[in-house]
C-alpha positions as CSV (number, residue, x, y, z in Angstrom):
1,M,-11.1,-20.1,4.0
2,V,-10.0,-16.5,4.2
3,E,-8.2,-15.2,7.2
4,D,-8.0,-11.6,8.4
5,Q,-4.5,-10.2,7.9
6,P,-3.0,-6.9,9.0
7,V,-2.8,-4.5,6.1
8,R,-1.4,-1.0,5.9
9,E,-3.2,1.3,3.5
10,E,-1.5,4.5,2.2
11,S,-3.3,7.1,0.2
12,I,-1.8,10.0,-1.8
13,P,-4.1,12.5,-3.5
14,V,-3.1,13.8,-6.9
15,V,-3.9,17.5,-6.9
16,R,-3.7,20.0,-9.8
17,N,-4.9,23.7,-9.6
18,G,-6.5,23.0,-6.2
19,R,-8.6,20.1,-7.5
20,V,-8.2,16.5,-6.6
21,L,-7.9,14.5,-9.9
22,A,-7.2,11.1,-8.4
23,V,-6.2,9.2,-5.3
24,I,-3.4,6.6,-5.4
25,T,-3.6,3.9,-2.8
26,R,-1.2,1.1,-1.8
27,H,-2.1,-1.8,0.3
28,T,0.7,-3.7,2.1
29,N,0.3,-7.1,3.8
30,L,2.1,-6.7,7.1
31,A,2.0,-10.4,7.7
32,M,4.5,-11.1,4.9
33,M,8.2,-11.0,5.9
34,R,10.5,-9.2,3.6
35,T,13.7,-10.9,2.4
36,P,16.8,-8.9,2.1
37,A,18.1,-8.3,-1.5
38,G,20.6,-11.0,-2.6
39,W,19.1,-13.7,-0.4
40,S,17.0,-16.6,-1.7
């Protein structure tokens, strides 16, 4: 079973000489809590 989870999508175009060569995207699962560094 797959559940819907909130996701943040960020996109950054890679542009050279006025032309888009690529688009870099990052998908972040907002449901996962982050753990501070040094904690386990």
